[in-house]
C-alpha positions, 0 to 999 in steps of 0.5 A: 383401366384408365388412368392406371392404378393409384399406388399408395405408399409411405415415406421410407417404404420400399417398392417392388413393382412387376410390369408385364407388357401385354401391349404391342409396343416396347415400353418402360415405366418412369417414376416421375419425381422419385429420387432414385437413391442408388437405384437409378436403373429403376428410373425407367427412361427407355435406352437410358437406364434400361432396355425397353420391355418387349411385348410379352416380356416383364421387368421388376422395378425396385426402389425406396421412397426416401424423404419425400411426402405428397403426390407424384405419378408414374407413366410410360417412358417410351415414345408417346405411350405415356399419353394413356399409360399413367397413374398417381403415386401417393406418398403419405407420412411415416407411421406415427407422423402426420401432415404439417397441416390439419388432417383433411376429411377426404383425399382425392387424386385429380389427374389432368390428361389429354385425348386424341382421336388417333393413335398418339404413336402415329401422331408423333411419328407424323411429326417426326416424318414432316419435321413439324410440331405434333398435333395438339390433343383433341380434348383434355380430360379430368380422371380420364373423362373429357366432359360432364361425364364423371360421377358427381361427388357429394361433400358435407358442408364444412368438410376439407378435401385434399386434392392431389392434382397431377398434370399428366399431359404430354407437353401442355401446361394446364390451368385448374380451378373449382368454381366459387372455391379457394384452393390452399396450396400445401405441397408440390412435387412431393415437397411441403411448401408454406401454404398460400391461397389461390383461385386457380392453379397452373401446372406444367407438364409432369408437375403435381400440386397438393391443395386443400379445398373446404366445402364452405359454399352454399349447397349446390353443384360446383364444376372443376375445370381444366384449360390449356395454356395458350399464348400468341 
């Protein structure tokens, strides 16, 4: 399964997640952006808050979501395993509470990632050996698809969709846009913000942004696209 499973919780929920390592590498799981209040041993950085989970081993993470609502994500935190081991963490309001904006008709995680025509572990090992910067990825992906391969979604005119956009790239800032549509930004990194509109997002590696998009254009097919930031 790629990306990994989406975890859906509420503000105030306690999580207990058992990770069984069936890979051939040591691994840990980091909960990107989660405020580990008195549970720092559940944060996940390898050799910082825990020893890695060895192949065939397991580890259970226990922590509570406190005072956060919106979108975060989880990923491997051992070498470059997070190039392919990651998924969304959606935090909804407590029961009986609502969003500080009109409730959307739909919610959709949009995970921006990378793809190498090589084992990412070997890519970073080669960089370490030579002292050079690691090679950039061979392609960029949206929900694991590198091109026009994702099943087209159907939206009725006037519907509002909450897109939960995650930049799961290793190091690369990414732009994101939807053709002919305006995005209303309502949250970032599991924190609500004063809404504003834009035609394009820029997310640093690891960042998340929640945006509302309304199907207010004439019926047609509209591409969403992601592009890497490039500078001279």
